[in-house]
C-alpha positions in Angstrom: 77.5 115.1 95.6 75.4 117.9 94.2 73.6 117.5 90.8 75.8 120.3 89.4 78.9 118.1 90.1 77.8 114.9 88.4 79.7 114.4 85.2 81.7 117.6 85.8 85.2 117.9 84.6 88.0 118.2 87.1 88.7 121.8 86.0 85.1 122.7 86.8 85.2 121.0 90.2 88.4 122.9 91.0 86.8 126.1 90.0 83.7 125.4 92.1 85.8 124.4 95.1 88.0 127.5 94.8 84.9 129.7 94.6 83.3 128.0 97.6 86.5 128.5 99.6 86.9 132.2 98.5 83.3 133.0 99.4 83.6 131.3 102.8 86.8 133.1 103.6 85.4 136.4 102.4 82.5 136.0 104.8 84.7 134.8 107.7 87.1 137.7 107.5 84.7 140.5 106.5 84.0 141.4 110.2 87.8 142.2 110.4 87.5 144.5 107.4 89.3 142.1 105.0 88.5 140.4 101.8 89.8 136.9 100.9 92.6 138.4 98.7 93.6 140.9 101.5 93.6 138.0 104.0 96.0 136.1 101.7 98.4 139.0 101.7 98.2 139.8 105.5 98.5 136.2 106.5 101.4 135.6 104.1 103.1 138.8 105.4 102.5 137.6 109.0 104.2 134.3 108.3 107.1 136.0 106.5 107.5 138.5 109.3 107.8 135.6 111.8 110.8 134.3 109.8 112.4 137.8 109.6 111.4 138.4 105.9 110.2 141.7 104.6 109.2 140.9 101.0 108.9 143.2 98.0 105.6 143.4 96.3 107.1 141.3 93.5 108.2 138.6 96.0 104.8 138.6 97.6 103.2 138.2 94.2 105.4 135.3 93.3 104.8 133.6 96.6 101.0 134.0 96.5 100.5 133.4 92.8 98.8 136.8 92.4 99.6 139.3 89.7 102.1 141.9 90.8 99.7 144.7 89.8 97.0 143.2 91.9 99.3 142.8 94.9 100.2 146.5 94.5 96.5 147.5 94.5 95.8 145.3 97.5 98.9 146.6 99.4 97.8 150.2 98.8 94.3 149.5 100.1 95.9 147.7 103.2 98.2 150.7 103.7 95.2 153.0 103.6 93.6 150.8 106.3 96.8 151.1 108.4 97.5 147.4 108.2 100.5 147.5 105.9 103.6 149.7 105.5 104.9 150.2 102.0 108.5 151.6 101.7 110.9 151.9 98.9 113.8 149.5 99.0 117.0 151.5 99.4 119.0 148.9 97.4 116.5 149.0 94.5 114.3 152.2 94.2 111.9 150.4 91.9 111.1 147.8 94.5 108.5 148.4 97.3 109.0 146.5 100.5 105.9 145.4 102.6 105.5 144.9 106.3 102.6 144.7 108.7 101.9 147.6 111.0 101.2 146.7 114.7 97.5 146.9 113.9 98.1 144.7 110.8 99.8 142.1 112.9 96.8 142.0 115.3 94.2 141.8 112.5 96.3 139.1 110.8 96.5 137.1 114.0 92.7 137.3 114.4 92.0 136.5 110.8 94.3 133.5 110.8 92.5 132.1 113.8 89.1 132.5 112.1 90.4 130.9 108.9 92.0 128.0 110.7 88.6 127.2 112.2 87.1 127.4 108.8 89.9 125.2 107.5 89.1 122.5 110.1 85.4 122.6 109.0 86.5 122.4 105.3 88.6 119.3 105.9 86.2 117.5 108.2 84.6 115.4 105.3 88.1 114.0 104.6 88.7 113.1 108.2 90.3 116.3 109.4 93.6 118.1 109.0 95.8 115.1 110.0 93.9 112.3 108.1 95.4 110.2 105.4 92.7 111.4 103.0 93.7 115.0 103.6 97.4 114.1 103.0 96.4 112.5 99.7 94.3 115.5 98.8 97.2 117.9 99.6 99.6 115.7 97.5 97.2 115.7 94.6 96.8 119.5 94.8 100.6 119.9 94.9 101.0 117.7 91.9 98.5 119.7 89.9 100.0 123.0 91.1 103.5 121.9 90.0 102.4 120.6 86.6 103.1 123.0 83.7 99.9 124.6 82.3 100.3 126.4 79.0 97.0 128.0 77.8 98.5 128.7 74.4 99.1 125.0 73.9 95.5 124.3 74.8 94.3 126.8 72.1 96.5 125.0 69.5 95.0 121.7 70.6 98.5 120.4 71.6 98.0 120.2 75.3 97.8 116.5 75.4 95.0 114.2 76.7 91.9 116.0 77.8 92.1 119.0 75.4 89.8 119.4 72.5 91.3 117.7 69.5 93.0 115.0 71.7 90.2 112.5 71.6 87.8 114.2 74.1 84.6 116.2 73.5 84.2 119.5 75.4 81.4 119.6 77.9 79.3 122.6 79.2 81.7 122.8 82.1 84.6 123.3 79.8 82.9 126.4 78.5 82.9 128.1 81.9 
């Protein structure tokens, strides 16, 4: 464990881990002309395409957890790179449907392979993709992702245990 991690809050560790992963994916997919966020979109579109889905920008935003405006910006950049097609939905002229171009499918396929290798490396300290520790880690992440998180409650000091005013003292990491 690094010195920066000793005594750190879980929130700080999640932030550090997410930044470590984002930077690693950014570097891994850069030779394919993608950023981590663009990879998230093309990989998701690739998976949806395989199941016959052609999502709207809003559906893709909901699925990835990204803001709809950010998905729109990413989709426009991917369209300019000839990786994504954006078309108006005939049933709802406000909605924009997304699909991968042939080039986008090939880039997505390559990027997914690169990130899968990175994923294997990432999970190696837990025993690999199919280990019991990885299953426990995945379950803990799902639990945290499914838990409600209301920033306004935290500002009011009513977020429960672990929030300032609930019997704990903020640390330096809470400030980042």
